[in-house]
C-alpha positions, 0 to 999 in steps of 0.5 A, a space after each residue: 764817350 768822346 766827341 768823335 764817338 758822338 758824331 752821327 752819319 749825316 744825311 738828307 731826306 734819307 740820303 747820306 754823305 760824309 760831311 768834311 766841315 759845318 758851320 752855321 749862322 744867326 742872329 737878330 733881325 734889326 731895323 735900325 733907323 738913323 735921324 739927321 742931327 741925332 747922334 744914336 739910331 733908333 732900333 728895333 728888333 723884329 725877331 730872330 733869324 733863321 738859323 742857317 747852316 752851312 755843310 761841306 760834305 761829299 759821296 764817294 765810292 765805286 758807284 758815286 755817281 748814285 749817291 751824287 745823284 740821289 743827293 741833288 734830287 733830295 735838294 731839289 724837292 720842295 718844302 722841309 726835310 730831316 737833315 741829321 747833322 753830325 753834332 746837332 741831330 735830326 732838324 727840320 730844314 729847307 734847302 738852299 743854294 748848293 753847288 758841287 764839284 768832281 776832278 780828274 786828279 781825284 776821281 770817285 768823289 763828289 764834294 758838296 757846298 750846302 746851305 739850310 735854313 730852319 724850318 719855321 712853322 705857319 703862324 696862319 691858316 693854311 690848306 692842307 689836303 686829308 689824302 687819307 679822306 680823299 682815298 676814302 672819298 675815291 674808293 665810294 665812288 668807284 664802288 657806286 660806278 662799279 655796280 652802275 656799270 656791272 648792273 648794265 653789262 650783266 643780262 640773266 633776267 629772261 635768258 637761257 638756263 645755261 647763262 644763269 648756270 654760268 654766272 652763278 658757278 663763277 660766283 660760286 667759285 668767287 666765294 670758295 676762294 674767299 672762304 679759303 682765304 683762313 690765314 691771317 685773319 686777325 684775331 678778335 673782331 669776332 663779329 666781322 669774322 663770323 659776318 664774314 663767314 655768314 656771307 660766305 656761306 650764303 653765297 655758296 648755298 644759292 649762287 643763282 639767287 645771288 646772281 639774279 640779286 643784289 650781286 654788286 652789293 654782295 661782292 662788293 661786301 664780302 670783299 669789304 668783311 675780309 678785308 676787316 678780318 684780316 691782318 695788313 699784310 694777308 689782306 693785300 696778299 689775299 685781294 691780289 688773289 681775287 684780281 688774279 681769280 678774276 682774271 682767270 674767268 673764261 667767256 665761251 665764244 660769242 658765237 650765238 646771240 646768247 652766247 654773246 649775253 654770257 660772254 658779256 656777263 663774264 666780262 662784267 663779273 671780272 671786272 666788278 671783282 677785280 676792280 672791288 678788290 682794287 678798291 679794298 686794297 686802296 683802302 687798306 694802303 690808306 690806313 698803313 703807317 710806313 717807316 721808309 719811303 721805300 715801302 711806300 713807294 713800292 706799294 705806290 707803284 704796285 697798287 696804281 699799277 694794278 689799279 691802271 691795267 684793270 682800268 685798261 682792261 675795262 676801257 678794252 671792253 667798252 667799260 668807260 665808266 669803270 675806266 674813269 672810276 679806277 683811273 681816280 682812285 689811282 690818282 687818288 691812292 697815288 697822292 697818299 702815298 707819295 705825301 705820307 711817305 715821300 719825306 721818310 728816311 730810305 732804305 739802304 744796305 748795311 754790311 759787317 763781317 760777321 753775325 753780330 748783336 742787333 743793338 751792336 749794329 743798331 749803334 754802330 749805324 745810330 748810336 743808338 741800341 734802342 732801335 735793334 728792335 727795329 733792325 730785327 723787324 726790318 729784317 724778320 729776324 727772331 734772335 737779337 743776338 743774330 742779326 745777319 752781316 749784310 741786311 737793311 736799315 734805314 738812312 736815319 
């Protein structure tokens, strides 16, 4: 294998570029003190300098402007990031000064001069935020606030029978929906699976008792039980179905005092079901480990969007307590997914002239055939010899 074969595709924070020339600098940090009437100075060695890396790189192509803007954005991000150096490999660095140049005579290309300094380690205690714990704390608060808001807005005591019957029917339909979510449940965890099935059966058997009893706890515990036995993908999908179901609950026209109360009950159930499902989705998201920035960013956008939409819907119904709880949870989820996904490699689209074995494509992309399994999983391909000619791969 020649040195050219060992070259790695260059990138910073997952943004790829072509490398023209590269260099570096280092040394020792010396303090030189010279004294009058003495021929020799006193030299104090203060330790090694941070190694510096300089690269002259470029991006080119019909849409080079987009690649230029991605690289500029990556260079402006605070903190350390991963530099894939063509001859050294992965290095944690901080971006320093950079400049770029474009010209009419050389269209379709932007040239950069980049400077990096190796990222050191903080030798002293520093405060860090446990973003997963923040999501868990916000979720606990949201559950309590959703329950309090429900208790305030849900009225069935001393109401006509049709008010109770309407609430019982909606709860029965909710339990039936959860009971039908059988696909995607994890193997094992038999105790949790049995408890979940038992709770669903209890609601189906006597929905009126649930309607007049501890409904907030029952709804929350049902959804928590479902999350505990569902796979990650099925859990997100099933909990989204619960939110969609809550949005379909129909309120009667508020033409009489009793009908007005019944409409309020439907609104309270809608917020409780949709909000509780979002709490469980947030807790599930906080347990996931991501392999790419794109996966984390996509989930962040989808989940925070749903949280904010449900919060605004609650506010429109006059439920300020649920609104504030869901907005706080959305903020915690956004901070968590941003912190854990921000420094990960980005996805790119690879294209090959024909279907090839995954090991071949992995070696061509990364110089590492052992990453074939990663490509197969990313593109949902069963056979390792038939990776599609076009698919998705990590930039680094």
